[in-house]
C-alpha positions, 0 to 999 in steps of 0.5 A: 481510503476508508473511514478509519484511515487518516491523511498521510504524506506517505510511507518512508521507503529507501532506494537501493543506495539507502536514500529515504524518500516518501511514497504516497500509495493513496490508499491503505490497501496499497500501502500494504503492498510495500511489505513484500508480495508474490513472485519477484516481490518476495525478496522485499518480504518483511511480514515473516515476523511480528515486528514487520507487521507492527512496523508497517502498522505504525508507519501506515496511514492508520491512526497511531496507538494500535496494539496488536497480538500477532503470531505466525498464523496471523502473519500467514493470513496477512500475507495471503490477503496482501498477495491477493491484493497485489494480483488484483491491483496488477490486473486492474492496472493492466486491464485484466480480470481479477482471479476469482480466488483473490476476490474471494480472499478479499471479500472473506476478510472484509466480511469480518468486523473491522478495527473500531474506536471507542471513548477512553475514560479521559474522553479521548478517542482510542482503539477498541479493545486496547489490544486487537487481534489481526483479523480486524486489521485485515478487515479494515484493509480489505474494506479499503480495497473494496472501496478502492476497486468499486469506487470512483478512483478504480480507474486511477490505479497506476504503476510507476512509469519507471521501467524498474519500479513496480510500485502501485498507487492510486492517482488522487490528484485533480488532473489525474496525470501522476506517473511516478511513485515519487517525484523525488525518486523515480521522477527525478531519475527520469529527468536526469536520464532525459537531460543526459540524453539531450546532452548526448544528442546535442554533442553528437549533432 
């Protein structure tokens, strides 16, 4: 949602059977939640090595070409921010108060200088500096979260309606009636289940 992010058709995720589908979280900070998380979401962890963070950056709605210097200490800080965002977003979805410690984590990251662009020698736009530390990335993500949680779409945070899917997204659609992480995934599965239930009911009558 922040000014550094670009329009994105979403991240490519995969079903348990390995089929790809597109998931549009609607905000950069919510895209980070697809990398794993606290508790039951730890089994999806990909931020346990630098390649996991670099792959997420390349797939995210951030403009391409961002080069990062990443080490294990940086990864631990990114996971700490991500887990705080998970809990804050979950609390908002379920009309609960956020943990002050999680809010402090997000605010501390947002207070740092964010990622920035400059003008290259050929006149094009490029990330500055050529290789960035992870702290500016965290700041950019945290500032996106501040904008989301305090902005006009704060009440549009949603959890996928499928009983076994916990993906979180912000509903930016005009009518505000989005229910699924992706229509091609959970939405279609729900339609199939409803169709089979109607068939079974018809056969039993």
